[in-house]
N, C-alpha and C positions, 0 to 999 in steps of 0.2 A: 337336082338339088340345090337349094341356095348357097351361094357363097358369102361368106362373112368377112366384114372388114375389122382389122384387130389395129389398135396404136398401140407400139411397145415402147415405153421410155424407160431406159436404163443407161447408166453412164458407162457399163461394162457390156454395152449391147453386142460387140463383136465376139465377145465369149458365148453368146448365147446363140450363135448361128446354127448349131446342131438342133435346138428347139424350135427355132424358127423354120428350118427345113421340114422337121416333123408335123408341124401344123400345116405348112404348105402342102404337103404331100395328102394332108387329109381334106384338103380343098378350103382352107382358110388363107386369106390375103393379108400379109402382115406389112405394116409401116414401121420400121425401127427409126427411134430418134434416140440421142443419148443426153437430153438434158430436159429438166420441167419445162423450162422457156421455149424449146422447139416442139415439146409436145403440146404444150398451149396455143402456139401458132398453127401446127397441123389441125388441132381439134376446131380451131375457128373457121378454117378454110375448108374441110372436108367432113362428109358425115362418116362415122365410125359406129360399128356395131357393140364393140367393147374396148376397154383400155386397159393394158397391162401397166403397172406403175411401181418402178422400184421406189421405196420408203428413203433410202439414204443416196442422196445425189448430191454433188456439189452445186453451188448457186441456189436456185429454188428448191427446196426439200420436196421429197415426196408428198407430204401433208399438204404444203402450200400449193402444189402443184392440183392437187386433188380438190380443195377448197375452189381454186379458179376453174377447173371443169366443171364442177358442180354447178356454179353459177352460169355457167355457158349453155350447157345442155343436163339438167339434173338428172334425165331419165335414163341417160347411157351407163351402163353397169362398169363398175371400175375394180380390177382385183389388184390388191397391194401385196408387192413382193418385197420381202426384207431378209437381211440375215440375222435381225435381232428378234428375239422372243421376249423382251421387255414388256410387262403387262400394259405399262401407260401407254405404249404406242399402239398395242392393239385396240386398247380402249378409245384412243383418240380417233383412229381410222375408223372403227365400228360406229362411233358416234358421227362420223363425216358420212356415213351411210354408204361404206363399201358394201360390194356384192360378195367377196371372199377375201382371205388373207392366206397367202403362201410364204413359207420360210425356206429360204435356199439352204442346201443345194436343192436344185428343182429336179424332179422327177417329169420325163416326157408325158407320161400317163396321167401324172397329178395334175398337170397343165391342162391337158384334153379334158379331163373330168370337171375342172373347173368352167372351163368354157362351154361345156354342154350344159352345165347346170346353169348358167347365165342365158346361154343363147338359145338351148334347144329344150328346156325344162318343160316348156308347156306342151310341145310337141311329143315329147317322149312319156310325159304323164298321161297325154291324152290316148295316145295309142296302148298304153298298159290298161288304162282305165277301160277303155272300148273293149280289149281282148279279156278283160278280167270278168267285165258284165257280161259278156257273151258266153262265157263259160257258167256264170250263175244262172243266167237266162232260162235255160233249160230247166235246171234243178228246181227254180221257183215256181215254173208254170206246172211241173211235174205236181209239185206240193200242192196247189190249189184244188186238185181234184181228190185230195185226201180227206179223210176225216180229222181235221185239226182240232185240237183244242184251244180254248181261249187264251192261253200262255203262247201257244205256237204261233196263232194270227197275230198277236203282240210281236211277237219274234218277226214274223214276215213283214208286218208294217215297216218295223225298225229297220230291216234290210233294204226294202224299197225306198225309204227315204236316204240311207245310206248311199245307195247307187243314184239316186236323183240329185244328191246334194255333189257327188263325185262327179257326173257327167256334167251338171251345171259349171263345173271349173274347167271344163276343157274347153279346147280352143274352138272346134267347128260345132261341137254340140250334135254330132251327127247321130248319136244313140238317143238323144231326147225323145224323139217320137216312138221309139220302142218302147222304153221305162214310160212312156205315158200311156201307151197301150196296154201294159204289162199291169199297171196301176189300175185301170179300167177292168181287166179282167178281174183282177183281185178285190177289186169293190163289188163286183157283181156276185162272185162267189162268198164273200163276207156278207153281203146281204142276205143270202140265203140261209147262212149260219145262225146270224142273229135272228131271224124268224124261226128257226128250229130250237132256238135255245133261249132266248131273254125271259120267255114267261116262267119257265123253270127257275133261271137264276133269281129273278126278281121274288120269286115264292121261296127262296131259301135252299135251292140246290147246290150239294156240296160241292160240285165242280165250278160253281160261280166265280167269277173274278172279283178281285176288289172293285167296288162300286162306289159311286158318289156320295151315299148317305152312309157308306162305313168308315169313310176317309178318316175321321178326327178319331174315331173310338178305336179303329185297329192301327192307325200310324201315328198321328199327332198326339193323342194322351201319351200313349207309352214314351213317346220321344221326350215329352216335357218331363215326365217321370224320371228319366234315368240320365237328363241333362243337368249339369249344375250351372248351367249359363242359360239366359234368357233366349225363347224360341223365336224366330222370326218366321211367320208364316205367310210368303208373298203369293197371291193369286193374280194371275196376269190374265183377263177376261179374253178367251177367243185364242189362245195361246196353241198352236198346233206344234206337233212334235219335231217337224222340220224348222219351225221359226226358233223353238229352244236350240236346237243344235247349232245356228249360227249365232245365238246369242253366247253359248257356252265356252268360247274362245276367249271372248271379253271377261266374262266373270271368273274364268280359271286363273286369271293374274291375282286373285284374291282368295279365291276359294279353293278347295279340293272336292271334288264330287265323291261323297261316301257311297251314294246308291243312285240308280235311275231306273225307276220301276214305271211300268204301266198299268193305268187302272181305267176302267170302262166308266164313261159318262151314263147315267139314266136317261131313257127317253122320255120326253122329247130333249135333243141336245142343246137346249136354251138356257138362259140365266135363272128365268122364273123356275124352272124347274130343277135343273142339275145344280145350280150354285145355291139355291136355297135348301136342297138335300145335303149339300155338304155342310153348310153352317148349322143346320138343325138336325142333321143325325136323323132325319125322318125323311119317307117318301111322301110324294105329293098328296095323296090320299089322307096320309095320318095328319100332314100339317092343316089340310082343309077342315077335316074334321075336329081335331084339337085345338085349334087357332084359326077359327073362319074370320076373325078381323084381321088376321095378318095373311090370309091367303087372297091372292088378287087374281081373278080369272082373266081368261084373254079377252074377254069381251068388255072389260072395263079400262077407263083412261089412265087409272092410278098406276103408278111406276110398279113393277113388278119385283122389284129388290129392296124396297125401302126397309125392310125389317132383318136384315141379314144380322146386325148387333145384337137384337132381340133374340133371334134363333139361337146365336152363339151362346148368349146367356143361359138360355134355357137347355141347350145340349151340355153345359157345364153342370147345371144343377140335376139335369137327370143322372149324370154320371158321378154324382156327389164329389165333384171338382171343385176346391174353393181358391185356386191359385189366382192371384191378381192376372186379369189380361185386357188388352186393348183392341179397338176396332177402328181401322180408318179406311175411307175410300177416297180415291185420288180419280178425279175425272178432268183435272187440267193440269197445266204448269204449275200454276200459283199454289193450287194445294200442295201439290208435291213438294214445292218449296217451303211451304209452310210447315209441314211435317218434319221437314229436315231441320229447320230452326228449331223444332221443340223436340229434336231425337232424344238427348239426352234423359227427357223425362221416362222414355220407354224401358230405360236399363231396369226400372223397378219391377217391371211385369215380368211373370214367367212365360207368358204367351203374347206376341203383339200381331195382330192379323192387318195385313195390308193389301187393299183389292186395288188394283191398277186398271182402269178401263180404256187404255188407250187403243189396244189392238182391236178391240170390239169396235170402238168408234172409226179405227181405219177402214174396217171392211164396210161399216154402213157409208161413210164418207165416198169409198169408192164406188158404190152404187149410185149415189146420189150427185157425184161431181164429175164432169168429164175430165177436169185436171186432173184428179187424183186416178182416173181411168188411165189417162195416159201415162200416168207416173208408175202405176202399177199394172200394165197390161197382162201378167201372167205370174205363176207362183214364184218363179225365181225374184222378179222385181217386187213382188210382196214381201218377200223374205227379206230382200235389200232394204226396203223403207222401215220394215220392223227394227233391223239392225241400226239403220242410222239414227231413228228416234230414240232407241234406247241407249246408244252411245251419248247423245246429249240430253239425257232426261235427267230430272231429280231423281227418277228412281236407281239409275246407276251410281249416282252420288249416295243414295240411300244405302246400297248395298255394300259400297265402299265403308261407309260409317259402321253398319253392322259387322263387318271384318274387323275394324280396327277396334270395336268393343267385345270382339271375339265371341260374337253370338253365332248360335245355330241356326241355320238357315233351311227354310223349304220354298221351293219355286214349284208351282203348278198351276193349274186352271181349272176351268169348271167343264169346258168343253172346246172343241176345234171348229173348223169350217171347211167348205169345200166350194170349189168353182164349179158353180152350175152352168151346163151347157145345152140341156135337152129339156124342153117344156115339155109337161105332161098336164093334159087338160082335165078339169075338174070343174063342178057346178057346185056352189052354195048359196045358203040363203045370207040374209045381211046379218046375222048373228054368227056367220063363220070366221075364225081367226085370220088374222092377216099374214101371217108366217108361209113363206114359199117352200119350206122344206117339211110341214107338217100341217093337217088340217083336222079340226074337229067339229061336228055338228050332228044334226039328226036327219039332215035331209040332203047328204052329199051324195052329187053325181060322178061317177068316173067308172070307167073301164077296170076289171079289179084283176090288173094284171100290171108288174113293173112298180108295186107298191107294196109296202106292209101294211095291211089292214088289221086293226085290232078292234073287233066287235065288241068285246066285253072287258072295256077299261077297268073295270074294278078289279080284273085278274092281273092286270099291269100297275095297280096303285095309282090309275089315273082318275083324278076327280072328272065327273061328268054331269053336265047342266040338266039333261033331259036322260029318262030311261033307255030311248033309243039312240043315245049318243055313241058316235064312231070315231075312233082316232085313225087316221090315214099317214103313213109316214113315206115321204119321199125317199128312194135308194140311190144309190149309184151318183150320178150326176146329174139328175133330175130335178126339176122346180115345177112347181104348181101354176098355173097359168088358165085366168078365167076366158071362156069362149068369147065373150064381149071384148071387144078394142083388144082381140088377141095379137095380132102382129106388133102393135106397138108396146103391149106387155113384154113379149117375147124379147123384142128388141132391146127393151130397156133393161131387162134383167139377166140377159144371156151374158155369160162370164163375169158375173159378180160373185162375190163370196157370200155364201150363206150358210146358215145352221139351223139345226133342229131335226135334222133326218138320221138317216142310216148310212153311215160310210165309215172306212178305215180312220180318214182325217178328223171326223167329227167325234167318234165314239171312243178311240183309242188314244189317251193322253197322257202326259208325262206327270210323275211325281218324282221331285229332285231333293235328295236332301245334301247338304254341304255343309263343310267345316271349314273356317277360316286357315288360311295358311301360317298366319302367325300365331295360331293356338297351339 
């Protein structure tokens, strides 16, 4: 067991001998001093794991000593000890980044708990997390073999993400491989579930989950109707549930989460299909039939999401809603700042839609740039970059402005993304689309295994260019690769984040409603 060195500064240090012996009996080495000056000298000369610091000492006070110690080695935890319960002293100590605050008379177990929290917290949390996950592991694994509902699959995905984030916080991440294996097993079973049920859902099965094209009619419009404040609908493209969970603590300083609901993206899980379905309230074949001038097929060069504002207007008209609304697409920092500068204008609208494209751009940049790949080699780093971007983005400032205006907030996305690892050989002609997670065409060549094949796209409300058009969706962590130049293709795209196919990460996505804390 590791022995920790503790520096304890108190002008009545001799009276604390029983507490010092108590800690020494439990494996801690104590260096006692009776002034702030001595504490600073010892701290400069030796390495300590933690400092106990009396607040009320003659000469240099505890708070003055604390400031000196923090300039020497700011990362060393300091526990302030005082007889005073005055609020301003506590606030000043907390503002100086103390680790804990104890009030005399001291209790030995109280001291021990404070030390363990400061020095052994990570180890204890890691052990507890690993033990708890091991208990849940078997229960989760057994659930995969059962006939699960769409809500039960959403709950399982949320639980897997919970454990993934918890294990990510542990010291040695010893269970990381286990949770990844369990996620793979879950995705294998989830793909079978989608193959068995998706066609029925999209054709109106009463057991169907909430899906992309129903989002506004079933959630947003009712929220607008019951809210006496403007509603801000923020769609962050490509935002997975795990990424939402790392942003949530930052946002919760300003908002309370009213509900955290999961809905299912339509297939393909791409912007052209899923996001256009959200804003139009229609499925792809309905859009292509009614508004052919606004439906862009995969083989055309034109952008596939240029008409979202038009689709939103159409959906308002179809539902006979006349409330004022706005639509804003943010694709760079300057556009985000421009929106923020005109933010006061949005207060006159019943609904303000804001689409942020950063996370989608991050996934593409990670594919194309070696530097970004190095920065985000796995899901943990990918989440970290997302959090860092958000923390310094105009979007965060926009959410703060929404909170200040007491607006209602929705945070959601159009689809998720998955890190692909296994290539799947497929052959297509020159008209085959380029997406790595789904293909459609009339002459696709592949083995009909480990994919989701849709031979009658019209049953899935998918437009088809030819009578014999087939859609093929990658499942689990597969990605499509062509046989020519196969090795280069595989090496280039392996371990990149892609979307368009069938996986928990791509299909089950968050819809969060929030209320400002000052409301």
